C-alpha positions as CSV (number, residue, x, y, z in Angstrom):
1,M,6.3,-23.0,-21.3
2,S,5.1,-19.8,-19.6
3,V,7.3,-17.5,-17.5
4,S,5.5,-18.5,-14.3
5,E,6.0,-22.3,-15.0
6,T,9.7,-21.7,-15.6
7,A,9.9,-19.7,-12.3
8,R,8.1,-22.5,-10.4
9,K,10.4,-25.2,-11.8
10,R,13.5,-23.1,-10.9
11,A,12.2,-22.5,-7.4
12,A,11.5,-26.2,-6.9
13,R,15.0,-27.0,-8.2
14,D,16.6,-24.4,-5.8
15,Q,14.6,-25.8,-2.9
16,A,15.7,-29.4,-3.6
17,A,19.3,-28.3,-3.8
18,L,19.0,-26.5,-0.5
19,L,17.3,-29.5,1.2
20,A,20.2,-31.7,0.1
21,L,22.7,-29.6,2.2
22,P,23.8,-31.0,5.6
23,P,21.6,-29.9,8.6
24,D,24.3,-27.5,9.9
25,A,24.6,-25.6,6.6
26,V,24.3,-21.9,7.1
27,L,21.6,-20.2,5.0
28,T,20.8,-16.6,4.1
29,L,17.2,-15.5,4.9
30,P,16.1,-15.7,1.2
31,E,17.5,-19.2,1.1
32,A,15.7,-20.1,4.3
33,A,12.4,-18.7,2.8
34,R,12.9,-21.0,-0.2
35,V,13.4,-24.0,2.0
36,A,10.3,-23.1,4.0
37,A,8.3,-22.4,0.8
38,V,7.3,-19.0,2.1
39,S,8.1,-15.5,0.8
40,A,11.1,-13.7,2.1
41,R,8.7,-10.9,3.2
42,H,6.7,-13.4,5.3
43,L,9.8,-14.8,6.9
44,A,10.9,-11.3,7.8
45,Q,7.5,-10.6,9.3
46,E,7.6,-13.8,11.4
47,R,11.1,-12.8,12.6
48,A,9.9,-9.3,13.5
49,L,7.1,-10.9,15.6
50,G,9.5,-13.3,17.3
51,R,7.9,-16.3,15.6
52,G,10.6,-17.0,13.0
53,P,13.4,-19.6,12.9
54,K,16.4,-19.2,15.2
55,C,18.8,-16.7,13.5
56,Y,22.3,-15.6,14.1
57,R,23.7,-12.2,13.5
58,L,27.2,-12.5,11.9
59,G,27.8,-8.8,11.4
60,E,25.9,-5.5,11.4
61,K,23.6,-6.6,8.6
62,A,24.5,-10.3,8.0
63,I,21.7,-12.5,9.5
64,R,21.9,-16.3,8.9
65,T,20.2,-19.4,10.1
66,T,20.8,-23.1,9.6
67,L,18.9,-25.7,7.6
68,A,18.1,-27.6,10.8
69,D,16.7,-24.5,12.4
70,V,14.5,-23.7,9.4
71,L,13.2,-27.3,9.2
72,A,12.5,-27.3,13.0
73,W,10.5,-24.0,12.6
74,V,8.5,-25.5,9.7
75,K,7.8,-28.6,11.7
76,A,6.7,-26.6,14.7
77,R,4.3,-24.6,12.6
78,A,2.7,-27.7,11.0
79,E,-1.0,-28.3,11.7
80,V,-2.4,-31.8,11.7
81,S,-5.7,-31.8,9.9
82,P,-8.3,-34.4,10.9
83,A,-8.6,-37.4,8.6
């Protein structure tokens, strides 16, 4: 098994574990990126442009979001392709 295969399987396992949390579970931004299946950098760029999920500042550097907010953000960004 290659390194990239192992990394993909680990990411899928991590994502599944995060999705099993209750909707009000508090997530870090890297965890939120895993749930949304985007890079942490992309999530940071979306937040900087005001298009990211709703986030909460819990301290000077601690920024968090909830699973429900991330899933709502993903759903709002979904595009329906014609059949």
